[in-house]
Structure formats: structure tokens, C-alpha cells
N, C-alpha and C positions, 0 to 999 in steps of 0.2 A: 773122332773128328766130327762126324755127322751129328752125334749126340750133342756135342758142345754147340754146334750151330743151331740145332733145334731148340736148345735151352737158353740161348743167348738173350732172347727177348724176355724170357720169363724170369731168369735168375739175375735180376738187376742188383747191383751192389747195394748192400745194406749191412748194418751192424750185426744183425742176428741171422745172417744167411747160413742155413744149414745147422742152426744151433741145436735143434732137437735131435737130428741124426747124429751130430757130433757127440751128444750124450749117449745115445743108443750104442754107437760104435765103441765109445770109451768103456761102457759097461761090458760089451762083448770082449774087448781086449783084456779086461780084468778077469773075466771068466775063463778065457783061454790061457792066460799066462799065470794066473794065481789059482783061483778056484771059483767055480760057479757060485759057491756059497758066499763069495766075497763081493758079488756085484752090487750089494747095497752098502758096502763100505765106502762112504762118500769121499774119504781121503784118497783111496786108491783110484776111484773114478775121476776125481779132480786131477790127479797126477797123470792119468791116461789121457784126459782131455788136453792137458798142456802139451803132452808129447805128440798128440795127433795134430793139433793146430794151436800153437802158442798164442796167437793173436785173437782167437775166438774165445769169447767169455764162456765160463763154465756154469753148470747148474747141476743140481742133484738128480740122480737117476731114480725116478719114482714110478717107472712103468713095470708091468708084469714081466717075468723072466722071458716069456716067449718073444718079446720085442728085441731083447738082446740076442736071442738065438737067431732071429731073422737077420739082424745086422751083422752077425758073425760070418755070414755067407760072403760078405764083401770085405772082410778084414784083411785079405791078402793084397788088396789094392791100395795105392796111395790115397790119402784121405780125400783130396779133391775129386779124384776119379770115382772113388767109392760113393761120395755124396751125389755126384752127377748121375751115376748109375742108379742109385736109389730113387732120385727124383724122376728120371726117365721111366723106370719100371713102375713107379707109383702112377704116373700119368697114363702109361699104356694099360695097366690093369684096370684103372677107373674107366678109361675110355671103352675098353672091351666089355666091362660089366654093364655100362650104360647101354651100349648097342645091343648086347646079347639079351638084356632083360626087357627090351622094348617089345610090346605085343606085336605079333605078326600083322602085316597089313598097314602099319603106321607109316607115316612119311619117312624118307630116308633117315634111319636112326643116327647115322654117324654125323650128319649135319646138325641135328638137334643136340647130340652129345657134345659136339664142339662148343655150341652155344652154352650148354649147361655148365661146361668146365671153365667158362670165361669169368665166372663170378669171383669176386675178390677173395672170398674165403678159400676157394680151391687154390688160387695163386699163392695165398699166404701159407697154406699147408705145404705146398710143394717147396716154397722158398725156405721154410724152416726145417724141411725134411721130416715132417710129422708122419706118424703111422696112420692117422685118421683117414686118408684116402683109401687105404686098404680096408679099413672098417666099412667105409661107404660102399666099396665094391662087394664086400661080404653081404651087406644088407640087400643090395640089388640082386645078387644071385639067390639069396633066400627068398626074395619076393617072387621071382620067376618060378622057382621050384614049388613054392606054396600055391601060386596061381595055377600050377599044373597038377595040384593035388599030390605032389611027391613030398608028403609032409615029413616023414622021418628024415629023408635026405636033406630037406630044407633046414630042419633042426640041427642036424650034424654040422651044416655050414654055419648057421647062425651062432652056434656055440663058440666060434672063433672070435666073436666080439670081445672075448676076454683079453684080446690084445689091448683094448681100451674100454673097459667095462663101464665107464662113467658117461657114455654117450647114449646109445639107444636102449637103455635098460628097461624102460617101461614096456617094451615089446614082450618081455617075458610074462608079466601078469596079463598082458593083453592076449597072449596065446591061450592062457587058461580061460579067460572070459569068453574068448571066441570058440572054445571047445576044441582047439587044435592040440589034442593031447599027444598025438603021435609026433608032431613037431616038437612039442615040449620034451618028449622023451629023447629025441635026437639031441636037443640042446644039453640035456643032462649027461648023455653019453660023452659028448665032446668035452663038456666042462670037467667031468670026472677024469677023463683021460689026460687033459691038460694039467689039471691039478696034481694028479699022480706024477706026471712027468716033471712038473715044477718041484715037487717035494723031493723027487728022486735026484734031481740035478742041483737044486739050490739048498736042499735040506730044510729041516724044521727051523733051524736057527736063522737061515736066510729068509724064509717066509715070515718068521717073527719080526726080523729087522724091517722087512718091507711093510708089514702091517703097522708096525710101531711108528715108522716114519710117516705113513699116511695119516695117522692120528695127530700128527704134529701140526704146527701152523701152516696154512695153505700158502703156496708160492704167491708172490706179488702179482697182481693183475688177474688172479683167478676168479674174481667176482665182477669183472667188468661187464659181463653179459648176464648178470643176475637180475632177478626181479626187483630186489631191494635197491639196486643202483638205478634201474630204469624208472621206478615209481617213487623212489625216495621214502620207502617204508621199511620196517624191520620187525623183529620179534614175532609176536603172535600174529600180526597182520600178514606178514609174508608167509608164515607157516600155514595160515588158514587159506591164503590164496593158492598156495601150492597144492593143498588138499583138494580144493575145488577143481584145479586143473587136472589132477589125477582122476578125480571122479568123472569129469567130463570126458576124459580120454577113454576110460573104461566103459562109460555109457555109449560113446560113439562106437567102440569096438563091438559091444554086444548088439547094437542095432544094425551094424553093417558087417556082421561076422562072416557072411557068405562072400564078401568082396574085400579081399586083402588090400586092394588098391585104394579103398576108402578109409579103412581104419589104421593102416600102417603109417600114413603121413601124420595122423593125429598122435600116434604113439611115439613117433620119432621126435616131432616138435615138442610134445609134452615132456619128453625126456630131457631135452635141452633146457626147457624152462625150469624144471625142478632139480636139475643136477647141481650138487654142491660145489663142483669144481669144473670149470670150463674156460677154454681159451678161444680166441677168435678163429683159429684154424678148425676147431671142432664144428663150426657151422657148415663144414662140408656136408654134414648130414642133411642140411636144408636143401642141398642140390638133389639128394636122394628123394626126399619128401616131395619136392617140386616135380621131379621126373615122374614119380608114381601118379601124382595128382593130374599132371598134364595128360597122361595116357588114360586116366580113368574118367575125367570130365572133359568131354570133347566139344562141348558147345562153346561158341565164341564168348558168351557171357561169363561162363565159368573160367575160361582160360585168360580173360582180360586181366583179372587181378594177379594171376601168376606172371603174366608178361610184365606188369608194372613192377612186381617184386624183382624180376630178373633185371630190368633196367636200373632199378635202384641199387642192385648189388654189383653193377658193372664197375670195373676198376677205374673208369674215367671219373667216377664220382669222387675219387680221392683228391682230384684237382679242382673241384667245385667249391668256391668259397661258402662258408657257413653251412656246409652240408651237415645234416644231423649226425651226432656222435654215434659211435658203434653201440653204446649202451642203450640206444633207442630200438635196437633190433628185437628185444623181448616183447615190445609192444606189438610189433608185426606178428610175432609168433603167437601171442595171445589171440590176435584176430584170426589167425589160421586155425587154431584149436576151436574157437567159437564157430567159425564157418564150417568146419568139418562136422561138428556136432549138429548144427542146424541141418546140414545136408543129410546126415545120417537119419535124423528124425523124419525129414521129408521123404527120403527114399524108402524108409521102412513102412510107410503108410500104404 
């Protein structure tokens, strides 16, 4: 009852409420009732979706097996209760990660964390039941452990981004550029363990089905946050621009390699810019990048742009007439990458 009251203001009625969790839970049901090797049989997934919530529209399950494993923990609950529990747990985990990762001596972290979680992309992710808030929490824990020079442990944690590997993936080459080899080794250990577990449960055939479906046409709307939509360019132009962004990200990492709070935001935002597959809820990672930058750059001048971005990301902007479309966000992200690169150059002198 309390959970429903807490979520009442957040989970406003909408056509796709819980749509992603609906898909995760359907795949989990297929795995538990048929075989885990069948979780990429989209016919079985569609039937399970209809059985769970017949009025909810269905979609293909294209997430790694570990996402279905997580959802299976709630499979004994009625669908609506399971979704609300998933949403509440996602909020609680992200809130805990934000407050725990804040450097000691900063202003009350829980008040800042509440503000950080008020961005529309966090609300969007919770509403659709996305796994990305958990990925955001993983990156925050990774940041604190890396900051404390617990590199191998940080890598073990960061390897869990395989829950949604298309989001902060540029952090991996950034670790190499920054000379964080122990952290990279930890990532490899977790990745190998998860991969072995996936093959052991889903099988080679299941993994082949998963990879084959990923090579197919991208779901509708997956390019709404892309550079080519924001700039109206394509082909070799957008490819070259992505190459420049990766190069700037790696240069920023090298120059600021002793300060993870300076290069991690660039790596995160750069990942979002060059990702071939992205939805609006994936911008939860911008909350992570902003959180790190806020605690790294403490001057009023440096924090002012972050405050402006936070205001622009407020859900109230949904109701402002003629507000810039969501595909304008890559332009802000490009500005962030450029600003972090300039800051890294200035700091390294």
C-alpha cells in the first residue's frame, strides 16, 4: 500500500506504462516455463506478454539474458505488483547509489540526489520499467570505487553494464587510455563470468538467436537521439563526427587520467552520442555524468551550466509550448564533450 502511494505521482497513466518491464517479465516466464534457450523465441515472448497483461502492447525481447534473470525474481507476483516493485526497487537503488557515491564533505547528498532524480529521463525510465536506472547505479558505484583506488573491485562492478551494453561502453577504452589496467581486468572477469553463465543457461543457439536479432532492423524510434537526427546529416559526415567525438573523449581521458570525475562524464556522454541504438530512458546516464561533474567542479561558474541543464531537463518542460524537441539533446551532449575536453587541457597545464 505504501509503495503504491509513493509511486502514485510518478506512474501517471500512459499507453506504454511498464512496457519494458512487461517484456523482461515475459521473457523470464518463457525461460521458467519452457526453456531459457527459448527466451529469444519472439512468438513465445508475445504469448507470455498477452498472458501477463493483455491490454499492454508487446515488443520483442532484445536484452541480454541477465535482464530476464533479474525479472524472474518477481515472477511469482501479479504483474501490476511486480511492475510496481521493480519501479520502487529501481528508484531506491539509484537513490542509494547517488548518495553513497557522493564525496565526503559535500552538501547533504540525499537532497541533491532527489533533485538529480527529478529529470524527465529518470521518470521516463521508471515509467517504462527500464533496466537503465540499475546501469546508472552500477556506474556510480564504479566511480566511487575507482576514486578510492579500489580498481579491481571497481572493474568487477562495472562489468555488470552488460545488462545494457549499448550505453556507457566508451568507458572501457577510456580505462585503457587512463592506464587503469586493474579495473579493466576486473571488467574482463565479470564479463567472462556473465558470458559463461549466459551460454550455460541460454545455450549457443539462444545466444546466436540473440545476436542475429540484434543485427536486424532497429526498433522504431531508436534513432531519435542520434546525431544524424539532431544535425540532419548522415553517411560519412555523421561517421566522421562520431570519430571526432571518440577521439576527443580519449584525449580528455588521457589528460585527466588521475581524476576519474573529470574523464568519466566525457566517456559517458560520448557513449550516448555514438551509440547506434538509444531510447530516451537511456539518458539516465546523463544524471550520472552530471552528478560526477557537479562534485568535481565546485566553482559557481562551472556549476552554472549544469544547473541550466538540470532546469531544462525538468518534467515541467513537457508542458511548455514550443519547447525544443528531444532530438535537440545531442547538441547539448556535444557541448558537454567539448567543455570537458577544454577543461582537461586547462587542468593538465
